TILUM-610234 format. One record per residue (C-alpha): residue number from 1; residue in one letter; z, x, y. Coordinates in nm, 4 decimals. Layout:
# residues N
{NUM, 'A', {Z, X, Y}},
...
//
This chain:
# residues 333
{1, 'M', {-0.0802, 0.4185, -4.2304}},
{2, 'G', {-0.1925, 0.3042, -3.8815}},
{3, 'I', {0.0363, 0.3390, -3.5782}},
{4, 'S', {0.3806, 0.4994, -3.5647}},
{5, 'L', {0.5920, 0.3970, -3.2654}},
{6, 'C', {0.8044, 0.6954, -3.1599}},
{7, 'M', {1.0994, 0.6945, -2.9205}},
{8, 'I', {1.3718, 0.9372, -2.8182}},
{9, 'V', {1.6855, 0.7566, -2.7072}},
{10, 'K', {2.0443, 0.7870, -2.5923}},
{11, 'D', {2.2720, 0.4973, -2.4980}},
{12, 'E', {1.9861, 0.2481, -2.4757}},
{13, 'E', {2.1543, -0.0613, -2.6252}},
{14, 'N', {2.0631, -0.2756, -2.3219}},
{15, 'W', {1.6930, -0.2015, -2.3535}},
{16, 'I', {1.5808, -0.0863, -2.6963}},
{17, 'E', {1.5490, -0.4291, -2.8579}},
{18, 'K', {1.3162, -0.5537, -2.5853}},
{19, 'S', {1.1083, -0.2356, -2.5975}},
{20, 'I', {1.0633, -0.2239, -2.9746}},
{21, 'G', {1.0192, -0.5992, -2.9900}},
{22, 'S', {0.7304, -0.5863, -2.7444}},
{23, 'V', {0.5132, -0.3818, -2.9854}},
{24, 'K', {0.6681, -0.4434, -3.3268}},
{25, 'G', {0.3819, -0.6691, -3.4292}},
{26, 'I', {0.1144, -0.3985, -3.3941}},
{27, 'V', {0.2891, -0.0864, -3.5266}},
{28, 'D', {0.3264, 0.0121, -3.8907}},
{29, 'E', {0.6287, 0.2385, -3.8535}},
{30, 'I', {0.9096, 0.2825, -3.6014}},
{31, 'I', {1.0630, 0.6278, -3.5509}},
{32, 'V', {1.3720, 0.6471, -3.3305}},
{33, 'V', {1.5263, 0.9850, -3.2542}},
{34, 'D', {1.8775, 0.9492, -3.1166}},
{35, 'T', {2.0048, 1.2406, -2.9059}},
{36, 'G', {2.3738, 1.1474, -2.9069}},
{37, 'S', {2.4346, 0.7808, -2.8288}},
{38, 'G', {2.7893, 0.6587, -2.7875}},
{39, 'D', {2.6907, 0.2927, -2.8050}},
{40, 'R', {2.5147, 0.0637, -3.0559}},
{41, 'T', {2.1654, 0.2037, -2.9997}},
{42, 'P', {2.1150, 0.3482, -3.3528}},
{43, 'E', {2.2529, 0.0324, -3.5161}},
{44, 'I', {2.0230, -0.1958, -3.3146}},
{45, 'A', {1.7225, 0.0242, -3.3923}},
{46, 'E', {1.7944, 0.0131, -3.7657}},
{47, 'K', {1.8256, -0.3671, -3.7592}},
{48, 'L', {1.4801, -0.3769, -3.5993}},
{49, 'G', {1.3403, -0.1806, -3.8931}},
{50, 'A', {1.3378, 0.1636, -3.7365}},
{51, 'K', {1.3873, 0.4897, -3.9211}},
{52, 'V', {1.6631, 0.6516, -3.7169}},
{53, 'F', {1.7023, 1.0283, -3.7003}},
{54, 'H', {1.9713, 1.2210, -3.5160}},
{55, 'Y', {1.8816, 1.5197, -3.3018}},
{56, 'K', {2.1227, 1.7574, -3.1317}},
{57, 'W', {2.0271, 1.7570, -2.7655}},
{58, 'D', {1.9082, 2.1016, -2.6525}},
{59, 'S', {1.8142, 2.0235, -2.2906}},
{60, 'N', {1.4447, 2.0049, -2.3738}},
{61, 'F', {1.2633, 1.6707, -2.3808}},
{62, 'S', {0.9523, 1.8173, -2.5450}},
{63, 'N', {1.1543, 1.9517, -2.8377}},
{64, 'A', {1.3047, 1.6079, -2.9033}},
{65, 'R', {0.9676, 1.4335, -2.8774}},
{66, 'N', {0.8018, 1.6884, -3.1051}},
{67, 'F', {1.0813, 1.6347, -3.3580}},
{68, 'A', {0.9895, 1.2639, -3.3551}},
{69, 'I', {0.6233, 1.3481, -3.4142}},
{70, 'K', {0.7153, 1.5464, -3.7254}},
{71, 'K', {0.8941, 1.2422, -3.8685}},
{72, 'A', {0.5968, 1.0098, -3.8142}},
{73, 'S', {0.3538, 0.9347, -4.0956}},
{74, 'G', {0.1047, 0.7174, -3.9083}},
{75, 'E', {-0.2472, 0.8290, -3.8268}},
{76, 'W', {-0.1748, 0.7449, -3.4641}},
{77, 'I', {0.1407, 0.7861, -3.2556}},
{78, 'L', {0.2420, 0.5507, -2.9755}},
{79, 'F', {0.5241, 0.6770, -2.7529}},
{80, 'L', {0.7426, 0.4451, -2.5461}},
{81, 'D', {1.0662, 0.5021, -2.3600}},
{82, 'A', {1.3394, 0.2517, -2.4370}},
{83, 'D', {1.3086, 0.0874, -2.0940}},
{84, 'E', {0.9334, 0.0344, -2.1302}},
{85, 'T', {0.7329, -0.2537, -2.2743}},
{86, 'I', {0.3720, -0.3509, -2.3369}},
{87, 'A', {0.2696, -0.7073, -2.2516}},
{88, 'E', {0.1750, -0.9407, -2.5346}},
{89, 'R', {-0.1701, -0.9971, -2.3854}},
{90, 'D', {-0.2511, -0.6252, -2.4218}},
{91, 'L', {-0.1368, -0.5791, -2.7812}},
{92, 'P', {-0.4743, -0.6514, -2.9471}},
{93, 'A', {-0.6406, -0.3902, -2.7266}},
{94, 'V', {-0.3758, -0.1301, -2.8134}},
{95, 'R', {-0.4085, -0.2050, -3.1834}},
{96, 'S', {-0.7864, -0.1693, -3.1667}},
{97, 'L', {-0.7501, 0.1861, -3.0351}},
{98, 'S', {-0.6337, 0.2948, -3.3796}},
{99, 'R', {-0.9843, 0.2248, -3.5097}},
{100, 'N', {-1.1472, 0.4589, -3.2589}},
{101, 'R', {-1.3144, 0.7656, -3.4103}},
{102, 'H', {-1.4366, 0.9348, -3.0932}},
{103, 'F', {-1.1202, 1.0133, -2.8963}},
{104, 'D', {-0.7971, 1.2008, -2.9688}},
{105, 'G', {-0.5734, 1.0449, -2.7058}},
{106, 'F', {-0.5532, 0.7436, -2.4770}},
{107, 'S', {-0.3913, 0.7414, -2.1353}},
{108, 'F', {-0.2150, 0.4316, -2.0065}},
{109, 'M', {-0.1143, 0.3258, -1.6566}},
{110, 'I', {0.2658, 0.3498, -1.6322}},
{111, 'R', {0.3910, 0.0870, -1.3890}},
{112, 'D', {0.7165, 0.2121, -1.2421}},
{113, 'Y', {0.8462, -0.1040, -1.0772}},
{114, 'T', {1.0161, -0.0579, -0.7415}},
{115, 'G', {1.1290, -0.2450, -0.4362}},
{116, 'N', {1.0353, 0.0390, -0.2016}},
{117, 'E', {0.6962, -0.0491, -0.0531}},
{118, 'F', {0.6758, 0.2821, 0.1330}},
{119, 'L', {0.6522, 0.4954, -0.1785}},
{120, 'A', {0.3323, 0.6980, -0.2003}},
{121, 'G', {0.0854, 0.5074, -0.4128}},
{122, 'F', {0.2809, 0.1803, -0.3950}},
{123, 'V', {0.0847, -0.1146, -0.5373}},
{124, 'P', {0.1990, -0.4691, -0.4480}},
{125, 'A', {0.2696, -0.6742, -0.7603}},
{126, 'G', {0.0596, -0.9728, -0.6530}},
{127, 'N', {-0.0469, -1.2403, -0.8980}},
{128, 'D', {-0.1961, -1.0371, -1.1803}},
{129, 'G', {-0.0838, -1.2588, -1.4653}},
{130, 'Y', {0.1845, -1.0215, -1.5943}},
{131, 'R', {0.5243, -1.1890, -1.6147}},
{132, 'E', {0.6726, -0.8393, -1.6369}},
{133, 'S', {0.5966, -0.7897, -1.2670}},
{134, 'E', {0.7612, -1.1134, -1.1530}},
{135, 'G', {1.0500, -1.0565, -0.9155}},
{136, 'F', {0.9342, -0.7105, -0.8105}},
{137, 'K', {0.7690, -0.6135, -0.4833}},
{138, 'G', {0.5376, -0.3753, -0.6639}},
{139, 'Y', {0.5093, -0.0529, -0.8563}},
{140, 'K', {0.3910, 0.3045, -0.8566}},
{141, 'L', {0.1231, 0.4054, -1.1037}},
{142, 'T', {0.1226, 0.7174, -1.3167}},
{143, 'R', {-0.1459, 0.7881, -1.5750}},
{144, 'L', {-0.0127, 0.9454, -1.8952}},
{145, 'V', {-0.1332, 0.9847, -2.2538}},
{146, 'R', {0.0980, 0.7708, -2.4655}},
{147, 'M', {-0.1128, 0.7186, -2.7786}},
{148, 'F', {-0.2714, 1.0039, -2.9719}},
{149, 'R', {-0.3781, 1.1212, -3.3151}},
{150, 'N', {-0.1104, 1.2518, -3.5494}},
{151, 'N', {-0.3251, 1.5501, -3.6499}},
{152, 'G', {-0.0764, 1.8373, -3.6215}},
{153, 'K', {-0.2527, 1.9757, -3.3145}},
{154, 'I', {-0.1016, 1.7530, -3.0464}},
{155, 'F', {0.2451, 1.8229, -2.9120}},
{156, 'F', {0.4530, 1.7886, -2.5969}},
{157, 'Q', {0.4993, 2.0734, -2.3520}},
{158, 'R', {0.7479, 2.1359, -2.0655}},
{159, 'E', {1.1248, 2.0869, -2.0721}},
{160, 'I', {1.1061, 1.7854, -1.8393}},
{161, 'H', {0.8173, 1.5622, -1.7298}},
{162, 'E', {0.6748, 1.6447, -2.0699}},
{163, 'V', {0.3077, 1.5775, -2.1519}},
{164, 'V', {0.0643, 1.6114, -2.4444}},
{165, 'E', {-0.2500, 1.6315, -2.2329}},
{166, 'H', {-0.2571, 2.0124, -2.2270}},
{167, 'S', {-0.2403, 2.0433, -2.6050}},
{168, 'I', {-0.5221, 1.7909, -2.6527}},
{169, 'R', {-0.7518, 1.9664, -2.4089}},
{170, 'G', {-0.6457, 2.3014, -2.5517}},
{171, 'Y', {-0.8338, 2.2413, -2.8744}},
{172, 'G', {-1.1231, 2.0534, -2.7134}},
{173, 'G', {-0.9935, 1.7045, -2.7855}},
{174, 'K', {-1.1100, 1.4039, -2.5871}},
{175, 'I', {-0.8946, 1.1646, -2.3847}},
{176, 'L', {-1.0064, 0.8128, -2.2918}},
{177, 'E', {-0.8545, 0.6540, -1.9817}},
{178, 'M', {-0.7410, 0.2959, -2.0420}},
{179, 'N', {-0.6360, 0.0412, -1.7811}},
{180, 'I', {-0.3664, -0.0977, -2.0104}},
{181, 'P', {-0.0297, -0.0949, -1.8291}},
{182, 'I', {0.3032, 0.0133, -1.9728}},
{183, 'H', {0.5802, -0.1665, -1.7855}},
{184, 'H', {0.8687, 0.0619, -1.6894}},
{185, 'L', {1.1571, -0.1665, -1.5991}},
{186, 'G', {1.4794, 0.0295, -1.6389}},
{187, 'A', {1.4724, 0.2634, -1.3398}},
{188, 'L', {1.4811, -0.0118, -1.0781}},
{189, 'K', {1.7643, -0.2073, -1.2332}},
{190, 'G', {1.9961, 0.0927, -1.2440}},
{191, 'E', {2.1172, 0.0360, -1.5969}},
{192, 'K', {2.3142, 0.2973, -1.7888}},
{193, 'V', {2.0092, 0.4226, -1.9765}},
{194, 'S', {1.8246, 0.5084, -1.6561}},
{195, 'D', {2.1261, 0.6838, -1.5084}},
{196, 'S', {2.1646, 0.8854, -1.8279}},
{197, 'K', {1.8022, 0.9949, -1.8183}},
{198, 'R', {1.8224, 1.0910, -1.4508}},
{199, 'R', {2.1360, 1.2949, -1.5165}},
{200, 'K', {1.9499, 1.4872, -1.7868}},
{201, 'Y', {1.6710, 1.5652, -1.5432}},
{202, 'E', {1.9253, 1.6761, -1.2851}},
{203, 'E', {2.1044, 1.9062, -1.5309}},
{204, 'L', {1.7789, 2.0687, -1.6382}},
{205, 'S', {1.6539, 2.1117, -1.2821}},
{206, 'R', {1.9854, 2.2620, -1.1689}},
{207, 'A', {1.9800, 2.5025, -1.4618}},
{208, 'R', {1.6280, 2.6118, -1.3683}},
{209, 'I', {1.7284, 2.6603, -1.0030}},
{210, 'E', {2.0283, 2.8694, -1.1059}},
{211, 'S', {1.8011, 3.0990, -1.3032}},
{212, 'N', {1.5259, 3.0925, -1.0400}},
{213, 'P', {1.6322, 2.9593, -0.6955}},
{214, 'N', {1.2752, 2.9981, -0.5707}},
{215, 'D', {1.1208, 2.7538, -0.8157}},
{216, 'P', {0.9545, 2.4816, -0.6013}},
{217, 'K', {0.9184, 2.2360, -0.8902}},
{218, 'S', {1.2912, 2.2387, -0.9661}},
{219, 'N', {1.3725, 2.1783, -0.5997}},
{220, 'F', {1.1228, 1.8923, -0.5983}},
{221, 'D', {1.2778, 1.7398, -0.9122}},
{222, 'L', {1.6248, 1.7516, -0.7596}},
{223, 'G', {1.4897, 1.5979, -0.4411}},
{224, 'Y', {1.3467, 1.3100, -0.6416}},
{225, 'F', {1.6729, 1.2723, -0.8360}},
{226, 'H', {1.8769, 1.2393, -0.5156}},
{227, 'F', {1.6173, 1.0063, -0.3627}},
{228, 'Q', {1.6584, 0.7688, -0.6571}},
{229, 'R', {2.0337, 0.7762, -0.6003}},
{230, 'K', {1.9724, 0.7022, -0.2296}},
{231, 'D', {2.1404, 1.0308, -0.1384}},
{232, 'Y', {1.8822, 1.0872, 0.1306}},
{233, 'G', {2.0445, 1.3888, 0.2953}},
{234, 'K', {2.0354, 1.5955, -0.0223}},
{235, 'A', {1.6907, 1.4646, -0.1121}},
{236, 'E', {1.5559, 1.5753, 0.2252}},
{237, 'G', {1.7065, 1.9215, 0.1809}},
{238, 'Y', {1.5547, 1.9796, -0.1620}},
{239, 'Y', {1.2122, 1.8479, -0.0602}},
{240, 'K', {1.2108, 2.0749, 0.2452}},
{241, 'K', {1.3111, 2.3701, 0.0286}},
{242, 'A', {1.0249, 2.2928, -0.2122}},
{243, 'I', {0.7817, 2.2848, 0.0805}},
{244, 'E', {0.9202, 2.6098, 0.2161}},
{245, 'L', {0.8561, 2.7730, -0.1207}},
{246, 'K', {0.5118, 2.6157, -0.1635}},
{247, 'R', {0.3430, 2.5302, 0.1646}},
{248, 'N', {0.0694, 2.3159, 0.0085}},
{249, 'Y', {0.3077, 2.1122, -0.2092}},
{250, 'T', {0.1569, 1.7694, -0.1421}},
{251, 'E', {0.3940, 1.5846, -0.3765}},
{252, 'A', {0.6951, 1.7249, -0.1912}},
{253, 'Y', {0.5515, 1.6094, 0.1414}},
{254, 'F', {0.5061, 1.2613, -0.0057}},
{255, 'G', {0.8659, 1.2740, -0.1257}},
{256, 'L', {0.9918, 1.3772, 0.2175}},
{257, 'G', {0.7943, 1.0954, 0.3760}},
{258, 'E', {0.9533, 0.8501, 0.1324}},
{259, 'V', {1.2995, 0.9745, 0.2291}},
{260, 'Y', {1.2320, 0.9045, 0.5967}},
{261, 'A', {1.0640, 0.5691, 0.5288}},
{262, 'A', {1.3561, 0.4524, 0.3147}},
{263, 'Q', {1.5821, 0.5123, 0.6165}},
{264, 'K', {1.3333, 0.3316, 0.8454}},
{265, 'K', {1.2584, 0.6580, 1.0239}},
{266, 'Y', {0.8990, 0.5511, 1.0446}},
{267, 'Q', {0.7884, 0.7992, 1.3093}},
{268, 'E', {0.9235, 1.0966, 1.1119}},
{269, 'A', {0.7596, 0.9611, 0.7974}},
{270, 'A', {0.4296, 0.9230, 0.9832}},
{271, 'E', {0.4397, 1.2861, 1.0964}},
{272, 'V', {0.4889, 1.3980, 0.7362}},
{273, 'N', {0.1909, 1.1934, 0.6171}},
{274, 'K', {-0.0214, 1.3475, 0.8942}},
{275, 'K', {0.0666, 1.6883, 0.7488}},
{276, 'I', {-0.0482, 1.5650, 0.4072}},
{277, 'L', {-0.3877, 1.4831, 0.5580}},
{278, 'V', {-0.4132, 1.8372, 0.6907}},
{279, 'L', {-0.3698, 1.9600, 0.3316}},
{280, 'S', {-0.5721, 1.6799, 0.1738}},
{281, 'P', {-0.8033, 1.5171, 0.4322}},
{282, 'R', {-0.9387, 1.2546, 0.1903}},
{283, 'N', {-0.6111, 1.1368, 0.0444}},
{284, 'P', {-0.6139, 0.7530, 0.0410}},
{285, 'S', {-0.2392, 0.7280, -0.0252}},
{286, 'A', {-0.1566, 0.9166, 0.2949}},
{287, 'Y', {-0.3836, 0.6879, 0.4997}},
{288, 'Y', {-0.2336, 0.3819, 0.3325}},
{289, 'N', {0.1190, 0.5073, 0.4001}},
{290, 'L', {0.0316, 0.5634, 0.7658}},
{291, 'G', {-0.0977, 0.2083, 0.7859}},
{292, 'E', {0.2292, 0.0751, 0.6483}},
{293, 'L', {0.4350, 0.2987, 0.8760}},
{294, 'Y', {0.2423, 0.2030, 1.1880}},
{295, 'M', {0.2988, -0.1598, 1.0935}},
{296, 'G', {0.6709, -0.0841, 1.0868}},
{297, 'L', {0.6362, 0.0740, 1.4319}},
{298, 'K', {0.4324, -0.2289, 1.5518}},
{299, 'K', {0.1377, -0.0037, 1.6356}},
{300, 'Y', {-0.1109, -0.2507, 1.4962}},
{301, 'S', {-0.4364, -0.0964, 1.6167}},
{302, 'Q', {-0.3420, 0.2400, 1.4684}},
{303, 'A', {-0.2327, 0.0693, 1.1485}},
{304, 'A', {-0.5696, -0.1033, 1.1176}},
{305, 'E', {-0.7508, 0.2278, 1.1645}},
{306, 'M', {-0.5497, 0.3920, 0.8876}},
{307, 'Y', {-0.5961, 0.0984, 0.6514}},
{308, 'R', {-0.9727, 0.1052, 0.7017}},
{309, 'K', {-0.9844, 0.4758, 0.6211}},
{310, 'A', {-0.7827, 0.4111, 0.3069}},
{311, 'L', {-1.0366, 0.1442, 0.2078}},
{312, 'E', {-1.3246, 0.3852, 0.2645}},
{313, 'L', {-1.1567, 0.6240, 0.0190}},
{314, 'N', {-1.1201, 0.3529, -0.2481}},
{315, 'S', {-0.7473, 0.3013, -0.2155}},
{316, 'P', {-0.6010, 0.1096, -0.5145}},
{317, 'Q', {-0.4117, -0.1052, -0.2593}},
{318, 'R', {-0.7339, -0.2813, -0.1560}},
{319, 'E', {-0.6001, -0.6376, -0.1866}},
{320, 'R', {-0.2863, -0.5540, 0.0085}},
{321, 'I', {-0.4878, -0.3795, 0.2800}},
{322, 'L', {-0.7296, -0.6698, 0.3258}},
{323, 'E', {-0.4353, -0.9081, 0.3473}},
{324, 'V', {-0.2609, -0.7012, 0.6150}},
{325, 'L', {-0.5815, -0.6494, 0.8137}},
{326, 'E', {-0.6101, -1.0280, 0.8402}},
{327, 'K', {-0.2526, -1.0425, 0.9714}},
{328, 'I', {-0.3326, -0.7731, 1.2265}},
{329, 'K', {-0.6298, -0.9758, 1.3559}},
{330, 'K', {-0.3983, -1.2660, 1.4244}},
{331, 'L', {-0.1357, -1.0430, 1.5852}},
{332, 'V', {-0.3692, -0.8642, 1.8254}},
{333, 'G', {-0.5964, -1.1625, 1.8835}},
//
């Protein structure tokens, strides 16, 4: 058998049909592992042809995903979350990956759609031909392996933010980076499924902090959780704690900068991004962020300088930068 679509779900009735429907034409099997839904999620999945299994939630995302892997019979496994889709135009390319004999896993670009243009790594949506991006200001990109061989050697690791990359590299497997996007739509719209997932992350991070208050990653995770809820005071506190525990924690600095930018505290956000450049002098995202922040402060010459440095470092926001540089020329004459 070719491709098994695998999903772990809970209370996803608003999303699961769209997610499964987006790839149903290219997969040979659908495995849905339900971790305790109180809505019609299992029923909808079964009507879509899925084999539904029930799993008692044990506060470990990797365990649930690995349970799904064991139920799959396909030669390849494709993992999607219930609030994610793949565009119709990309389906032939995804299907063709199952005929590849040289690689063990394929990483996709996860587009986490957002309306916050000051997020580190923000990419304006633009006119890229994807209807999935219509109505959104842009997205953040995360590269993750979402399709891999079902060979008994590949499995997820970590309780949260779980990945298979380590297991693939652990046995010498090869990963091919694809530019195929997976469209993550649920987080922005604030539907029940997204809130449920965020609460799980919060519970796990709090449990880890209780057992080890000096864990920087758990403080970072809680900072991100509160940032998504727009509880900026708590988010700031957790990000600062993470930085205190790990002075070179670049991701936490980015998070802190996002907290300030979201509150239009552009000067404070700029100072944080300057600190990132001390830690990582060739970080294009920090230069890009400074360009955006200086625009907010109406410091156009400084903004142009930062944008140009971001371009020199191959920032993925190239089109946006060139567009804004043209605006700056008109503003400053």
